Every structure is written in C-alpha cells, then in structure tokens.
C-alpha positions in Angstrom: -33.9 12.6 -27.5 -34.9 15.8 -26.0 -32.4 18.0 -24.1 -33.6 18.3 -20.5 -30.6 20.2 -19.3 -32.3 23.7 -19.2 -35.2 24.6 -17.1 -37.9 27.0 -18.1 -40.3 28.6 -15.7 -43.6 30.1 -17.0 -45.2 32.8 -15.0 -48.5 34.2 -15.6 -48.8 37.9 -16.4 -51.4 40.1 -14.9 -52.1 38.3 -11.7 -54.8 40.0 -9.7 -53.8 39.0 -6.2 -56.6 41.2 -4.6 -59.2 39.3 -6.6 -57.6 36.0 -5.7 -57.7 36.9 -2.0 -61.3 38.1 -2.1 -62.3 34.9 -3.8 -60.5 32.9 -1.1 -62.1 34.9 1.7 -65.6 34.4 0.2 -64.9 30.7 -0.1 -63.9 30.4 3.6 -67.0 32.4 4.6 -69.2 30.1 2.6 -67.7 27.0 4.3 -68.1 28.5 7.6 -71.8 29.3 6.9 -72.4 25.9 5.5 -70.9 24.2 8.6 -73.0 26.4 10.9 -76.1 25.5 8.9 -75.4 21.8 9.1 -74.8 22.1 12.9 -78.2 23.9 13.3 -79.9 21.2 11.3 -78.5 18.4 13.4 -79.3 20.2 16.6 -82.9 20.7 15.4 -83.1 17.1 14.3 -81.8 15.8 17.7 -84.4 18.0 19.4 -87.5 17.2 17.3 -86.9 13.7 16.3 -86.1 12.1 19.7 
C-alpha cells in the first residue's frame, strides 16, 4: 500500500494576481450589464405586450 503519512502541497509558480483580479472585475461587470439588459427587456415587454 502507498504511504499516506506525508502531505505534499503543490503551488503554482508565476501567478499573475493583477491579471486574475482584472478578469474577475470584467466578469462582474459583464454580469451586471447582463442583468441590467434583462431587466430593461422585461420592462419593455411589460409595457408593450400588455
């Protein structure tokens, strides 16, 4: 059987935290714009389809 007594942790080298943060901020902005677009479409549908 394998010896499971010793833990090994792998860490990535060369992490670009600034790029990660920019990607996250872009994603959050995209989600906000998408939600706003859906809300506008629903309001227009409620106004014109009633």
